[in-house]
C-alpha positions as CSV (number, residue, x, y, z in Angstrom):
1,X,-17.8,78.8,8.6
2,X,-14.5,79.7,7.1
3,X,-11.1,78.9,8.7
4,X,-7.5,79.0,7.7
5,X,-5.7,75.7,8.1
6,X,-2.0,74.7,7.7
7,X,-1.0,71.2,6.8
8,X,2.8,70.9,7.1
9,X,3.3,67.4,5.7
10,X,1.7,64.6,3.8
11,X,1.1,62.8,7.1
12,X,-0.8,65.9,8.3
13,X,-2.9,65.8,5.2
14,X,-3.8,62.1,5.6
15,X,-4.7,62.7,9.3
16,X,-6.7,65.8,8.4
17,X,-8.7,64.0,5.7
18,X,-9.3,61.1,8.1
19,X,-10.8,63.4,10.7
20,X,-12.9,65.4,8.2
21,X,-14.4,62.3,6.6
22,X,-15.9,61.3,10.0
23,X,-18.4,64.2,9.6
24,X,-21.4,64.5,7.3
25,X,-20.9,68.2,6.5
26,X,-19.7,69.3,3.1
27,X,-16.2,70.8,3.4
28,X,-14.0,72.4,0.8
29,X,-10.4,73.6,0.8
30,X,-9.3,76.4,-1.4
31,X,-6.2,78.2,-2.3
32,X,-6.3,81.0,-4.8
33,X,-8.8,80.1,-7.5
34,X,-8.4,76.3,-6.8
35,X,-11.0,74.5,-4.7
36,X,-11.2,70.8,-3.7
37,X,-13.3,68.6,-1.6
38,X,-11.6,68.4,1.8
39,X,-12.6,64.7,2.0
40,X,-10.5,63.9,-1.0
41,X,-6.9,62.9,-0.1
42,X,-5.7,63.5,-3.6
43,X,-7.3,66.9,-3.7
44,X,-5.9,67.9,-0.3
45,X,-2.4,66.7,-1.2
46,X,-2.6,68.6,-4.4
47,X,-3.7,71.9,-2.9
48,X,-2.9,72.1,0.7
49,X,0.5,70.8,1.9
50,X,3.0,73.4,3.0
51,X,0.8,76.5,2.8
52,X,-2.2,78.2,4.5
53,X,-5.4,77.2,2.8
54,X,-9.0,78.2,3.4
55,X,-11.4,75.7,4.9
56,X,-15.1,76.2,4.2
57,X,-17.6,74.2,6.2
58,X,-21.1,74.3,5.0
59,X,-23.1,73.7,8.2
60,X,-24.4,75.7,11.2
61,X,-23.2,73.1,13.7
62,X,-19.4,73.0,13.4
63,X,-18.3,72.8,17.0
64,X,-17.3,69.1,17.0
65,X,-15.7,69.3,13.6
66,X,-13.6,72.3,14.6
67,X,-12.5,70.6,17.8
68,X,-11.3,67.5,15.9
69,X,-9.1,69.6,13.6
70,X,-8.0,72.2,16.1
71,X,-4.3,71.3,15.7
72,X,-4.4,72.3,12.0
73,X,-6.1,75.7,12.4
74,X,-3.6,78.4,11.5
75,X,-3.2,81.3,13.9
């Protein structure tokens, strides 16, 4: 599953990573040709604050994960 997410501040990034790490699925964030593990706070801070980034979730069962990060999904 691929979603666009928006993290507006460092606080959002910390909260986002905290929520993502609660799940066993492998999750990446990418922007342009850069890609980082979405469970890495340093990676997320380096790539994702202040812009729309692509979230790739490598699982067929994503409903609970998506619900937990609903506030960060870009419209």
